[in-house]
py3Dmol code that shows the C-alpha trace and the ligand (Angstrom):
import py3Dmol

protein = """\
ATOM      1  CA  MET A   1       0.000   0.000   0.000  1.00  0.00           C
ATOM      2  CA  LYS A   2       1.789   3.132  -1.228  1.00  0.00           C
ATOM      3  CA  THR A   3       0.617   6.647  -0.393  1.00  0.00           C
ATOM      4  CA  LEU A   4       1.524   9.607  -2.557  1.00  0.00           C
ATOM      5  CA  ALA A   5       1.878  12.583  -0.187  1.00  0.00           C
ATOM      6  CA  ILE A   6       1.501  16.028  -1.747  1.00  0.00           C
ATOM      7  CA  ASP A   7       2.056  19.411  -0.121  1.00  0.00           C
ATOM      8  CA  ILE A   8       0.655  22.418  -1.968  1.00  0.00           C
ATOM      9  CA  GLY A   9       2.571  25.527  -0.928  1.00  0.00           C
ATOM     10  CA  GLY A  10       2.643  29.164  -1.971  1.00  0.00           C
ATOM     11  CA  SER A  11       6.107  28.721  -3.532  1.00  0.00           C
ATOM     12  CA  GLY A  12       6.405  24.990  -4.227  1.00  0.00           C
ATOM     13  CA  LEU A  13       4.329  21.873  -4.944  1.00  0.00           C
ATOM     14  CA  LYS A  14       6.000  18.898  -3.279  1.00  0.00           C
ATOM     15  CA  ALA A  15       5.491  15.148  -3.562  1.00  0.00           C
ATOM     16  CA  LEU A  16       6.858  12.098  -1.784  1.00  0.00           C
ATOM     17  CA  LEU A  17       5.932   8.425  -1.903  1.00  0.00           C
ATOM     18  CA  LEU A  18       5.337   6.756   1.488  1.00  0.00           C
ATOM     19  CA  ASP A  19       5.233   3.105   2.469  1.00  0.00           C
ATOM     20  CA  GLU A  20       2.516   1.510   4.623  1.00  0.00           C
ATOM     21  CA  GLN A  21       4.176   2.796   7.837  1.00  0.00           C
ATOM     22  CA  GLY A  22       4.612   6.293   6.412  1.00  0.00           C
ATOM     23  CA  ASN A  23       8.345   6.036   5.703  1.00  0.00           C
ATOM     24  CA  PRO A  24       9.629   7.753   2.543  1.00  0.00           C
ATOM     25  CA  LEU A  25      10.182   5.590  -0.505  1.00  0.00           C
ATOM     26  CA  GLY A  26      12.644   7.679  -2.491  1.00  0.00           C
ATOM     27  CA  ASP A  27      13.296  11.405  -2.681  1.00  0.00           C
ATOM     28  CA  ARG A  28      11.015  14.377  -2.413  1.00  0.00           C
ATOM     29  CA  ASP A  29      10.072  15.939  -5.752  1.00  0.00           C
ATOM     30  CA  ARG A  30       9.245  19.634  -6.148  1.00  0.00           C
ATOM     31  CA  ILE A  31       7.815  21.908  -8.835  1.00  0.00           C
ATOM     32  CA  LYS A  32       7.490  25.682  -8.457  1.00  0.00           C
ATOM     33  CA  THR A  33       3.932  26.819  -7.734  1.00  0.00           C
ATOM     34  CA  PRO A  34       2.565  28.367 -10.958  1.00  0.00           C
ATOM     35  CA  LYS A  35       1.613  32.031 -11.054  1.00  0.00           C
ATOM     36  CA  PRO A  36      -1.287  32.645 -11.072  1.00  0.00           C
ATOM     37  CA  ALA A  37      -1.957  29.532  -8.958  1.00  0.00           C
ATOM     38  CA  THR A  38      -5.404  28.756 -10.359  1.00  0.00           C
ATOM     39  CA  PRO A  39      -6.909  25.291  -9.798  1.00  0.00           C
ATOM     40  CA  LYS A  40      -6.328  24.485 -13.478  1.00  0.00           C
ATOM     41  CA  ALA A  41      -2.624  25.431 -13.432  1.00  0.00           C
ATOM     42  CA  VAL A  42      -1.930  23.703 -10.099  1.00  0.00           C
ATOM     43  CA  MET A  43      -3.889  20.558 -10.992  1.00  0.00           C
ATOM     44  CA  SER A  44      -1.929  19.955 -14.193  1.00  0.00           C
ATOM     45  CA  LEU A  45       1.359  20.155 -12.231  1.00  0.00           C
ATOM     46  CA  LEU A  46       0.007  17.840  -9.513  1.00  0.00           C
ATOM     47  CA  ILE A  47      -0.797  15.288 -12.194  1.00  0.00           C
ATOM     48  CA  GLU A  48       2.733  15.673 -13.569  1.00  0.00           C
ATOM     49  CA  LEU A  49       4.194  15.158 -10.058  1.00  0.00           C
ATOM     50  CA  ALA A  50       2.004  12.071  -9.582  1.00  0.00           C
ATOM     51  CA  GLN A  51       3.126  10.599 -12.908  1.00  0.00           C
ATOM     52  CA  ARG A  52       6.782  11.199 -12.013  1.00  0.00           C
ATOM     53  CA  GLN A  53       6.329   9.227  -8.772  1.00  0.00           C
ATOM     54  CA  GLY A  54       5.114   6.105 -10.575  1.00  0.00           C
ATOM     55  CA  ASP A  55       2.864   3.596  -8.803  1.00  0.00           C
ATOM     56  CA  PHE A  56       0.759   4.489  -5.753  1.00  0.00           C
ATOM     57  CA  ASP A  57      -2.543   3.374  -4.245  1.00  0.00           C
ATOM     58  CA  ARG A  58      -3.882   6.545  -2.648  1.00  0.00           C
ATOM     59  CA  VAL A  59      -3.095  10.236  -2.285  1.00  0.00           C
ATOM     60  CA  SER A  60      -2.888  12.612   0.690  1.00  0.00           C
ATOM     61  CA  VAL A  61      -2.840  16.348   0.064  1.00  0.00           C
ATOM     62  CA  GLY A  62      -1.986  19.245   2.387  1.00  0.00           C
ATOM     63  CA  PHE A  63      -3.636  22.436   1.112  1.00  0.00           C
ATOM     64  CA  PRO A  64      -2.893  26.026   2.308  1.00  0.00           C
ATOM     65  CA  GLY A  65      -6.475  27.007   3.129  1.00  0.00           C
ATOM     66  CA  ILE A  66      -9.710  25.882   4.752  1.00  0.00           C
ATOM     67  CA  VAL A  67     -10.677  22.352   3.652  1.00  0.00           C
ATOM     68  CA  ARG A  68     -13.877  20.472   4.483  1.00  0.00           C
ATOM     69  CA  LYS A  69     -14.602  17.004   3.120  1.00  0.00           C
ATOM     70  CA  GLY A  70     -12.096  17.442   0.310  1.00  0.00           C
ATOM     71  CA  ILE A  71     -13.553  20.797  -0.781  1.00  0.00           C
ATOM     72  CA  ILE A  72     -11.509  24.013  -0.639  1.00  0.00           C
ATOM     73  CA  TYR A  73     -13.037  27.112   0.937  1.00  0.00           C
ATOM     74  CA  THR A  74     -10.122  29.573   1.070  1.00  0.00           C
ATOM     75  CA  ALA A  75      -6.748  29.868  -0.648  1.00  0.00           C
ATOM     76  CA  VAL A  76      -5.427  33.290   0.340  1.00  0.00           C
ATOM     77  CA  ASN A  77      -1.929  32.693  -1.084  1.00  0.00           C
ATOM     78  CA  LEU A  78      -3.022  30.867  -4.255  1.00  0.00           C
ATOM     79  CA  HIS A  79      -6.056  32.112  -6.214  1.00  0.00           C
ATOM     80  CA  PRO A  80      -9.726  33.040  -5.553  1.00  0.00           C
ATOM     81  CA  ASP A  81     -10.890  30.413  -8.080  1.00  0.00           C
ATOM     82  CA  TRP A  82     -10.158  27.699  -5.475  1.00  0.00           C
ATOM     83  CA  ARG A  83     -13.290  28.651  -3.576  1.00  0.00           C
ATOM     84  CA  GLU A  84     -15.594  25.603  -3.432  1.00  0.00           C
ATOM     85  CA  TYR A  85     -13.297  23.592  -5.687  1.00  0.00           C
ATOM     86  CA  ASP A  86     -13.698  19.882  -4.975  1.00  0.00           C
ATOM     87  CA  LEU A  87     -10.004  19.042  -4.924  1.00  0.00           C
ATOM     88  CA  ALA A  88     -10.423  15.492  -3.603  1.00  0.00           C
ATOM     89  CA  THR A  89     -12.930  14.478  -6.299  1.00  0.00           C
ATOM     90  CA  GLN A  90     -11.116  16.236  -9.144  1.00  0.00           C
ATOM     91  CA  LEU A  91      -7.686  14.858  -8.325  1.00  0.00           C
ATOM     92  CA  SER A  92      -9.103  11.415  -7.675  1.00  0.00           C
ATOM     93  CA  SER A  93     -10.739  11.284 -11.094  1.00  0.00           C
ATOM     94  CA  SER A  94      -7.497  12.482 -12.746  1.00  0.00           C
ATOM     95  CA  VAL A  95      -5.183   9.948 -11.080  1.00  0.00           C
ATOM     96  CA  GLY A  96      -7.733   7.152 -10.645  1.00  0.00           C
ATOM     97  CA  LYS A  97      -6.997   6.667  -6.927  1.00  0.00           C
ATOM     98  CA  PRO A  98      -8.711   7.741  -3.705  1.00  0.00           C
ATOM     99  CA  VAL A  99      -7.621  11.191  -2.485  1.00  0.00           C
ATOM    100  CA  ARG A 100      -7.906  12.796   0.964  1.00  0.00           C
ATOM    101  CA  VAL A 101      -7.211  16.471   1.556  1.00  0.00           C
ATOM    102  CA  ALA A 102      -6.561  18.438   4.742  1.00  0.00           C
ATOM    103  CA  ASN A 103      -5.313  21.889   5.662  1.00  0.00           C
ATOM    104  CA  ASP A 104      -1.494  21.918   5.333  1.00  0.00           C
ATOM    105  CA  ALA A 105      -0.832  22.939   8.952  1.00  0.00           C
ATOM    106  CA  ASP A 106      -3.326  20.332  10.230  1.00  0.00           C
ATOM    107  CA  LEU A 107      -1.598  17.658   8.182  1.00  0.00           C
ATOM    108  CA  GLN A 108       1.880  18.740   9.294  1.00  0.00           C
ATOM    109  CA  GLY A 109       0.636  18.740  12.874  1.00  0.00           C
ATOM    110  CA  MET A 110      -0.612  15.169  12.580  1.00  0.00           C
ATOM    111  CA  GLY A 111       2.961  14.200  11.781  1.00  0.00           C
ATOM    112  CA  ALA A 112       4.472  16.264  14.610  1.00  0.00           C
ATOM    113  CA  ILE A 113       2.368  15.745  17.728  1.00  0.00           C
ATOM    114  CA  SER A 114       2.814  13.219  20.532  1.00  0.00           C
ATOM    115  CA  GLY A 115      -0.942  12.806  21.156  1.00  0.00           C
ATOM    116  CA  GLU A 116      -0.740  13.973  24.780  1.00  0.00           C
ATOM    117  CA  GLY A 117      -2.293  17.103  26.204  1.00  0.00           C
ATOM    118  CA  VAL A 118      -2.947  20.282  24.233  1.00  0.00           C
ATOM    119  CA  GLU A 119      -0.532  20.642  21.344  1.00  0.00           C
ATOM    120  CA  MET A 120      -0.231  23.498  18.903  1.00  0.00           C
ATOM    121  CA  VAL A 121       1.577  23.643  15.571  1.00  0.00           C
ATOM    122  CA  ILE A 122       2.676  26.744  13.676  1.00  0.00           C
ATOM    123  CA  THR A 123       4.045  26.503  10.142  1.00  0.00           C
ATOM    124  CA  LEU A 124       6.238  29.330   8.902  1.00  0.00           C
ATOM    125  CA  GLY A 125       6.263  29.490   5.107  1.00  0.00           C
ATOM    126  CA  THR A 126       4.557  31.717   2.561  1.00  0.00           C
ATOM    127  CA  GLY A 127       1.691  31.857   5.039  1.00  0.00           C
ATOM    128  CA  PHE A 128       1.318  31.384   8.783  1.00  0.00           C
ATOM    129  CA  GLY A 129      -0.286  27.999   9.395  1.00  0.00           C
ATOM    130  CA  THR A 130      -1.811  27.004  12.720  1.00  0.00           C
ATOM    131  CA  ALA A 131      -3.156  23.710  14.042  1.00  0.00           C
ATOM    132  CA  LEU A 132      -4.490  22.673  17.432  1.00  0.00           C
ATOM    133  CA  PHE A 133      -4.851  19.206  18.974  1.00  0.00           C
ATOM    134  CA  THR A 134      -6.117  17.933  22.292  1.00  0.00           C
ATOM    135  CA  GLU A 135      -5.083  14.375  23.290  1.00  0.00           C
ATOM    136  CA  GLY A 136      -4.261  13.815  19.622  1.00  0.00           C
ATOM    137  CA  HIS A 137      -7.652  15.030  18.373  1.00  0.00           C
ATOM    138  CA  LEU A 138      -7.551  17.801  15.819  1.00  0.00           C
ATOM    139  CA  VAL A 139      -9.671  20.942  15.936  1.00  0.00           C
ATOM    140  CA  PRO A 140      -9.680  21.389  12.129  1.00  0.00           C
ATOM    141  CA  ASN A 141      -9.078  24.616  10.228  1.00  0.00           C
ATOM    142  CA  ILE A 142      -7.917  26.840  13.068  1.00  0.00           C
ATOM    143  CA  GLU A 143      -7.030  29.975  11.092  1.00  0.00           C
ATOM    144  CA  LEU A 144      -5.025  32.323  13.278  1.00  0.00           C
ATOM    145  CA  ALA A 145      -3.112  33.540  10.204  1.00  0.00           C
ATOM    146  CA  HIS A 146      -5.666  36.218   9.365  1.00  0.00           C
ATOM    147  CA  HIS A 147      -6.440  37.189  12.932  1.00  0.00           C
ATOM    148  CA  ARG A 148      -5.197  40.535  14.243  1.00  0.00           C
ATOM    149  CA  PHE A 149      -1.822  40.238  15.969  1.00  0.00           C
ATOM    150  CA  ARG A 150      -0.212  43.685  16.444  1.00  0.00           C
ATOM    151  CA  LYS A 151      -0.011  47.164  14.884  1.00  0.00           C
ATOM    152  CA  SER A 152      -3.304  46.441  13.070  1.00  0.00           C
ATOM    153  CA  GLU A 153      -1.672  43.616  11.156  1.00  0.00           C
ATOM    154  CA  THR A 154      -2.473  39.911  11.179  1.00  0.00           C
ATOM    155  CA  TYR A 155      -0.104  37.104  12.213  1.00  0.00           C
ATOM    156  CA  GLU A 156       0.494  36.362   8.551  1.00  0.00           C
ATOM    157  CA  GLU A 157       1.124  39.998   7.610  1.00  0.00           C
ATOM    158  CA  GLN A 158       3.643  40.272  10.448  1.00  0.00           C
ATOM    159  CA  LEU A 159       5.311  36.866  10.090  1.00  0.00           C
ATOM    160  CA  GLY A 160       4.684  35.453   6.594  1.00  0.00           C
ATOM    161  CA  ARG A 161       7.473  35.164   4.033  1.00  0.00           C
ATOM    162  CA  ALA A 162       6.733  38.595   2.549  1.00  0.00           C
ATOM    163  CA  ALA A 163       7.250  40.187   5.991  1.00  0.00           C
ATOM    164  CA  LEU A 164      10.451  38.225   6.588  1.00  0.00           C
ATOM    165  CA  LYS A 165      11.850  39.503   3.288  1.00  0.00           C
ATOM    166  CA  LYS A 166      10.815  43.059   4.067  1.00  0.00           C
ATOM    167  CA  ILE A 167      11.904  43.388   7.693  1.00  0.00           C
ATOM    168  CA  GLY A 168      14.820  40.945   7.801  1.00  0.00           C
ATOM    169  CA  SER A 169      15.474  38.017  10.036  1.00  0.00           C
ATOM    170  CA  LYS A 170      16.342  39.916  13.261  1.00  0.00           C
ATOM    171  CA  THR A 171      13.035  41.814  13.518  1.00  0.00           C
ATOM    172  CA  TRP A 172      11.128  38.757  12.294  1.00  0.00           C
ATOM    173  CA  ASN A 173      12.641  36.718  15.151  1.00  0.00           C
ATOM    174  CA  THR A 174      11.636  39.352  17.694  1.00  0.00           C
ATOM    175  CA  ARG A 175       8.098  39.327  16.307  1.00  0.00           C
ATOM    176  CA  LEU A 176       8.004  35.536  16.334  1.00  0.00           C
ATOM    177  CA  LEU A 177       8.795  35.473  20.035  1.00  0.00           C
ATOM    178  CA  LYS A 178       6.002  38.008  20.659  1.00  0.00           C
ATOM    179  CA  ALA A 179       3.592  35.819  18.679  1.00  0.00           C
ATOM    180  CA  ILE A 180       4.587  32.736  20.676  1.00  0.00           C
ATOM    181  CA  GLU A 181       4.037  34.611  23.937  1.00  0.00           C
ATOM    182  CA  SER A 182       0.679  35.912  22.790  1.00  0.00           C
ATOM    183  CA  LEU A 183      -0.595  32.543  21.509  1.00  0.00           C
ATOM    184  CA  SER A 184       0.659  30.763  24.596  1.00  0.00           C
ATOM    185  CA  ARG A 185      -1.442  33.086  26.771  1.00  0.00           C
ATOM    186  CA  VAL A 186      -4.552  32.521  24.632  1.00  0.00           C
ATOM    187  CA  LEU A 187      -4.365  28.780  23.999  1.00  0.00           C
ATOM    188  CA  ASN A 188      -2.418  27.500  27.015  1.00  0.00           C
ATOM    189  CA  TYR A 189      -0.963  24.610  25.065  1.00  0.00           C
ATOM    190  CA  ASP A 190       1.383  22.114  26.689  1.00  0.00           C
ATOM    191  CA  ARG A 191       3.666  22.007  23.671  1.00  0.00           C
ATOM    192  CA  LEU A 192       4.149  24.077  20.538  1.00  0.00           C
ATOM    193  CA  TYR A 193       5.835  22.745  17.385  1.00  0.00           C
ATOM    194  CA  LEU A 194       7.307  25.123  14.797  1.00  0.00           C
ATOM    195  CA  GLY A 195       7.566  23.788  11.237  1.00  0.00           C
ATOM    196  CA  GLY A 196       7.674  25.095   7.675  1.00  0.00           C
ATOM    197  CA  GLY A 197      10.485  26.195   5.377  1.00  0.00           C
ATOM    198  CA  GLU A 198      11.299  29.398   7.268  1.00  0.00           C
ATOM    199  CA  VAL A 199      12.178  27.755  10.605  1.00  0.00           C
ATOM    200  CA  LYS A 200      15.749  27.859   9.314  1.00  0.00           C
ATOM    201  CA  HIS A 201      15.754  31.593  10.130  1.00  0.00           C
ATOM    202  CA  ILE A 202      14.929  31.084  13.811  1.00  0.00           C
ATOM    203  CA  GLU A 203      17.747  32.497  15.939  1.00  0.00           C
ATOM    204  CA  ILE A 204      15.975  33.277  19.216  1.00  0.00           C
ATOM    205  CA  GLU A 205      16.099  31.150  22.305  1.00  0.00           C
ATOM    206  CA  LEU A 206      12.710  29.420  22.389  1.00  0.00           C
ATOM    207  CA  PRO A 207      10.652  28.739  25.512  1.00  0.00           C
ATOM    208  CA  GLU A 208      11.213  25.273  26.983  1.00  0.00           C
ATOM    209  CA  ASN A 209       7.876  23.886  25.650  1.00  0.00           C
ATOM    210  CA  VAL A 210       8.556  24.916  22.033  1.00  0.00           C
ATOM    211  CA  THR A 211      10.187  22.488  19.554  1.00  0.00           C
ATOM    212  CA  ILE A 212      11.323  23.005  15.960  1.00  0.00           C
ATOM    213  CA  VAL A 213      10.232  20.139  13.704  1.00  0.00           C
ATOM    214  CA  SER A 214      11.292  19.071  10.215  1.00  0.00           C
ATOM    215  CA  ASN A 215       9.533  20.598   7.232  1.00  0.00           C
ATOM    216  CA  MET A 216       9.308  17.064   5.801  1.00  0.00           C
ATOM    217  CA  LEU A 217       6.435  16.482   8.247  1.00  0.00           C
ATOM    218  CA  GLY A 218       4.265  18.474   5.832  1.00  0.00           C
ATOM    219  CA  LEU A 219       4.518  15.373   3.639  1.00  0.00           C
ATOM    220  CA  LEU A 220       5.097  12.603   6.189  1.00  0.00           C
ATOM    221  CA  GLY A 221       1.964  13.671   8.119  1.00  0.00           C
ATOM    222  CA  GLY A 222       0.017  12.622   5.003  1.00  0.00           C
ATOM    223  CA  ILE A 223      -0.058   8.991   6.140  1.00  0.00           C
ATOM    224  CA  LYS A 224      -2.227   9.996   9.115  1.00  0.00           C
ATOM    225  CA  LEU A 225      -5.131  10.942   6.830  1.00  0.00           C
ATOM    226  CA  TRP A 226      -5.592   7.208   6.238  1.00  0.00           C
ATOM    227  CA  LYS A 227      -5.567   6.126   9.891  1.00  0.00           C
ATOM    228  CA  ASP A 228      -9.246   5.472  10.567  1.00  0.00           C
TER     229      ASP A 228
END
"""
ligand_1 = """\
12
BGC
C -3.953 29.923 5.272
C -3.929 28.674 6.124
C -2.647 27.910 5.866
C -1.450 28.802 6.083
C -0.145 28.107 5.772
C -2.714 30.747 5.524
O -2.708 31.878 4.706
O -5.091 30.711 5.528
O -5.051 27.873 5.849
O -2.589 26.797 6.720
O -1.547 29.959 5.272
O -0.092 27.683 4.462
"""
view = py3Dmol.view(width=600, height=400)
view.addModel(protein, "pdb")
view.setStyle({"model": 0}, {"cartoon": {"style": "trace"}})
view.addModel(ligand_1, "xyz")
view.setStyle({"model": 1}, {"stick": {}})
view.zoomTo()
view.show()
């Protein structure tokens, strides 16, 4: 039973084949996210990625927006045409295999958490992904990204990739620590995991209950969508 794990990001579309236990079978493949990232443009590259990976039995997809039952509701960093697009059904009919889709931060979180207590996940990439779990159970589609953080800007406006490029790593790190402090006071999690491509810029000393996790979990977490 091979699972094709796909991670749709604002800058890259990634794919990795997983075995039954969720271990990688081969190397991660990546194609740049098309601009504009319409469903049509992204779907044709996903099909190309799938073909390049060869044989698989099912597909897991992490999507950077609100997802319910395989249908997309928001895609702030991709394109407005994603609204109400049935990604699971469309991709499944293109590749001829069952497809499950979840929010990218939720999926990454599934790969990162221990399953004990209240656990939060933040992904730092193009956007600011957030996921929340209690005793291993997900509260799906927690969207703190677009919630007001400071100076009338949202978490994503203050800490997304565009902000990092604009303000530089030092200020971004200071802001990140402020965000951690603020979210810790609101959500009172036991543990926070930081993932996503931009964790490589973290230079601050993190609180004791905060752990940096591998960005590969955005793909490896895909196996968890089939644990039911
Ligand atoms: C989206 C989230 C997503 C995050 C990380 C945000 O802009 O609203 O759904 O998880 O970016 O990709």
